[in-house]
Rosetta silent file (secondary structure, phi, psi, omega in degrees, C-alpha in Angstrom):
SEQUENCE: MTNRIYHCLAHMSEAGLEQKYIKETFDTNWVWPLGPNVNVFETDLQ
SCORE:     score description
SCORE:     0.000 S_00000001
   1 L     0.000  140.113 -171.654   41.582   31.516   15.971 S_00000001
   2 L  -112.592  126.924  178.469   38.895   31.614   13.459 S_00000001
   3 L   -78.553  124.590  179.341   35.218   32.036   14.328 S_00000001
   4 L  -129.606  145.724  167.313   33.019   29.614   12.350 S_00000001
   5 L  -102.131  115.681  179.741   29.411   28.837   12.016 S_00000001
   6 L   -96.214  132.385  174.397   29.027   25.173   11.183 S_00000001
   7 L   -93.811  150.616  178.230   25.956   24.191    9.244 S_00000001
   8 L   -83.837  160.680  179.057   24.337   20.873    9.484 S_00000001
   9 L   -76.877  144.022  176.905   24.024   18.718    6.385 S_00000001
  10 L   -66.511  140.830  178.890   20.733   18.700    4.543 S_00000001
  11 L  -136.768  128.599  176.472   18.859   15.458    5.335 S_00000001
  12 L  -106.060  144.045 -178.194   15.724   14.309    3.519 S_00000001
  13 L   -68.793  150.746  176.451   13.378   11.830    5.196 S_00000001
  14 L   -63.480  -25.856  178.591   13.245    8.312    3.870 S_00000001
  15 L   -77.976  -13.405 -173.681    9.459    8.807    3.253 S_00000001
  16 L    69.374   32.950 -177.676   10.203   11.799    0.969 S_00000001
  17 L   -66.591  -20.745 -179.392    7.946   14.118    2.908 S_00000001
  18 L   -81.217  -15.666 -174.010    9.924   17.212    1.810 S_00000001
  19 H   -57.831  -42.240 -179.413    9.323   16.627   -1.918 S_00000001
  20 H   -60.339  -40.733  179.229    5.903   18.334   -1.853 S_00000001
  21 H   -72.775  -33.368  174.687    7.520   21.514   -0.337 S_00000001
  22 H   -69.808  -41.840  177.191   10.458   21.470   -2.826 S_00000001
  23 H   -66.911  -36.944  179.985    8.011   21.139   -5.737 S_00000001
  24 H   -67.536  -35.177  176.540    5.796   23.873   -4.384 S_00000001
  25 H   -59.863  -46.907 -175.801    8.900   26.145   -4.052 S_00000001
  26 H   -73.560  -41.617 -178.774    9.781   25.655   -7.711 S_00000001
  27 H   -62.623  -27.822 -177.787    6.170   25.796   -8.937 S_00000001
  28 L  -104.700    5.483  179.082    5.597   29.224   -7.261 S_00000001
  29 L    63.294   29.300  171.619    9.096   30.580   -8.066 S_00000001
  30 L   -94.482   50.151  178.505   10.005   30.954   -4.427 S_00000001
  31 L   -82.998   68.086 -172.111   13.559   29.845   -4.895 S_00000001
  32 L  -153.328  158.611 -178.811   14.713   32.363   -2.333 S_00000001
  33 L   -75.122    9.320  173.944   15.551   32.239    1.393 S_00000001
  34 L  -133.396  165.513  173.566   12.210   33.768    2.188 S_00000001
  35 L   152.508 -172.802 -172.990    8.634   33.038    1.169 S_00000001
  36 H   -52.774  -44.154 -179.793    5.401   31.575    2.416 S_00000001
  37 H   -63.489  -40.150  177.682    6.799   28.579    4.095 S_00000001
  38 H   -66.055  -40.894  178.552    9.276   30.671    6.106 S_00000001
  39 H   -59.745  -44.371  175.100    6.538   33.028    7.102 S_00000001
  40 H   -63.936  -39.458  179.941    4.467   30.136    8.512 S_00000001
  41 H   -64.756  -40.748  177.026    7.433   28.700   10.243 S_00000001
  42 H   -68.519  -35.480  175.018    8.252   32.059   11.908 S_00000001
  43 H   -62.488  -42.260  177.151    4.632   32.505   12.984 S_00000001
  44 H   -61.036  -26.959 -178.176    4.591   29.065   14.528 S_00000001
  45 H   -79.375  -19.666 -174.091    7.680   29.962   16.549 S_00000001
  46 L   -75.887    0.000    0.000    6.097   33.048   18.065 S_00000001
């Protein structure tokens, strides 16, 4: 038996709401699994 972690497929909204965050990521060179948006997300979850 193989233990697997299944990932969901990336899905962009029809309205393109994610585009500003993608642009911000590239503009600020935060092409990394961490950064300001992750920090805000984690803070919101606390």
